[in-house]
N, C-alpha and C positions, 0 to 999 in steps of 0.2 A: 323792963324800963316803959312808961306809957312817952308813945313817940311825939306826942304835943309838947312835953317838956323840951325834948331836945331837937324837935326838926320846926323850923321857919316856914312856911307855906310862903312861895311868891309869886306862883300863877295857877288860875287854873283855867285848863283849855276849852271848856265849853260854857259851864256857869248859868246855861239856860234850864238847866233841869235838876232833879235831884237824883240821878241815876250813877253817882258817883263817877264824875267827869275826872279824866286823866289831869294828874295837877303836877307840879314842880315845887320841891323842898330843899333847904339846905339844912343839912343833918349837921349841928354842931359838934356834936362828939366823934363822928365818924374820920377815919383816918383820910389824909387830904385826898388820897387818891379814890375815894367813895363819898365826897361830900355831897355832891349834887344827887339828889332822888328824882325820880320821875316814876310816879304810880299811875296804873291804869284802872279802870272801872271792874277789873276783875280781880284786883287784890296784889298784883304782881308788880314787882318794884324792878329798876335798873338803877345801878349807882354806878357814878363817875366820876371824874376828877373836873376841878372847873377847867382845867386847859383841853380836855376831851369836850365838854359842853360848849365852850368857846369855839372849839373846831365846827361843830354842830350848827351852830349860831350863824357862823362865816359861811358854810357851805351852802344853808339856807337862803343869806342874804344875796349870794351870789347868784343864785338860781341853778345851782348845781344839784339840788333834790326835787325840783320841779319835774323833770321826765320820770321820777320813782313815782312820784304821787298822780301824775296824769295816768302813768301805764297801768295802776293798781287798780 
């Protein structure tokens, strides 16, 4: 199936180039536990539930992910 028909992009994480930046999608046809999709510039995908995605957002907002980013 054509992904563009079933998935809605709601964020591009770079957008300043044409290198295939990571993107966030909502997959309307996926089961609830795999509805949020993150793609990278190598064609890989991560699928998660809205609740898991919300947990990631909450951790980012609280600063809990800052140490991991700066350590890398």
